[in-house]
VOSE-487572 format. One record per residue (C-alpha): x, y, z; residue number from 0. Coordinates in pm, whole numbers, always signed. Example, Ala and Ser with C-alpha at 12.3 -4.5 7.8 and 13.67 -1.06 7.14 Angstrom:
2
+--------+--------+--------+-----+
!   east !  north !     up ! num !
+--------+--------+--------+-----+
!  +1230 !   -450 !   +780 !   0 !
!  +1367 !   -106 !   +714 !   1 !
+--------+--------+--------+-----+
END
This chain:
64
+--------+--------+--------+-----+
!   east !  north !     up ! num !
+--------+--------+--------+-----+
!  +1999 !   +118 !   -822 !   0 !
!  +2193 !   +128 !   -528 !   1 !
!  +2519 !   +200 !   -380 !   2 !
!  +2817 !   +125 !    -99 !   3 !
!  +2810 !   +331 !    +93 !   4 !
!  +3062 !   +460 !   +441 !   5 !
!  +2932 !   +583 !   +695 !   6 !
!  +3266 !   +710 !   +957 !   7 !
!  +3306 !   +930 !  +1221 !   8 !
!  +3494 !  +1264 !  +1213 !   9 !
!  +3633 !  +1363 !  +1592 !  10 !
!  +3651 !  +1740 !  +1632 !  11 !
!  +3899 !  +1836 !  +1859 !  12 !
!  +3605 !  +2041 !  +2115 !  13 !
!  +3574 !  +1714 !  +2220 !  14 !
!  +3221 !  +1689 !  +1996 !  15 !
!  +3151 !  +1390 !  +1662 !  16 !
!  +2995 !  +1475 !  +1405 !  17 !
!  +2952 !  +1175 !  +1109 !  18 !
!  +3007 !  +1127 !   +735 !  19 !
!  +2873 !   +955 !   +471 !  20 !
!  +2984 !   +934 !   +131 !  21 !
!  +2818 !   +755 !   -166 !  22 !
!  +3172 !   +552 !   -229 !  23 !
!  +3051 !   +507 !   -643 !  24 !
!  +2924 !   +885 !   -642 !  25 !
!  +3241 !  +1091 !   -613 !  26 !
!  +3189 !  +1381 !   -432 !  27 !
!  +2857 !  +1270 !   -368 !  28 !
!  +2850 !  +1289 !    +25 !  29 !
!  +2622 !  +1372 !   +328 !  30 !
!  +2758 !  +1497 !   +746 !  31 !
!  +2558 !  +1534 !  +1074 !  32 !
!  +2495 !  +1474 !  +1479 !  33 !
!  +2391 !  +1200 !  +1410 !  34 !
!  +2446 !   +885 !  +1205 !  35 !
!  +2088 !   +903 !  +1086 !  36 !
!  +2114 !  +1303 !  +1019 !  37 !
!  +2416 !  +1195 !   +825 !  38 !
!  +2226 !   +960 !   +578 !  39 !
!  +1934 !  +1089 !   +539 !  40 !
!  +2148 !  +1425 !   +413 !  41 !
!  +2388 !  +1167 !   +190 !  42 !
!  +2041 !  +1133 !    +37 !  43 !
!  +1934 !  +1424 !    -36 !  44 !
!  +2274 !  +1447 !   -161 !  45 !
!  +2233 !  +1184 !   -398 !  46 !
!  +1878 !  +1240 !   -497 !  47 !
!  +2020 !  +1592 !   -647 !  48 !
!  +2310 !  +1417 !   -799 !  49 !
!  +2174 !  +1162 !   -944 !  50 !
!  +1825 !  +1342 !  -1052 !  51 !
!  +2186 !  +1585 !  -1232 !  52 !
!  +2351 !  +1269 !  -1407 !  53 !
!  +1998 !  +1205 !  -1566 !  54 !
!  +1998 !  +1606 !  -1709 !  55 !
!  +2255 !  +1650 !  -1855 !  56 !
!  +2250 !  +1270 !  -1929 !  57 !
!  +2681 !  +1181 !  -1742 !  58 !
!  +2746 !   +815 !  -1608 !  59 !
!  +2850 !   +804 !  -1260 !  60 !
!  +3044 !   +511 !  -1201 !  61 !
!  +2874 !   +143 !   -989 !  62 !
!  +2976 !    +92 !   -690 !  63 !
+--------+--------+--------+-----+
END
């Protein structure tokens, strides 16, 4: 199943930019990194753990 992903920059006070990825249909499932690619990879890892947890506990998630 595909889940909508929101990718956005976070501008830090020190001038650095980090990236955040949220899965909109998976509440609290996020990732972050110094690049968009790192943030997406981190979010994918979080999504895998999140969906595994839902499957093991037989909980439902909202679809994006």
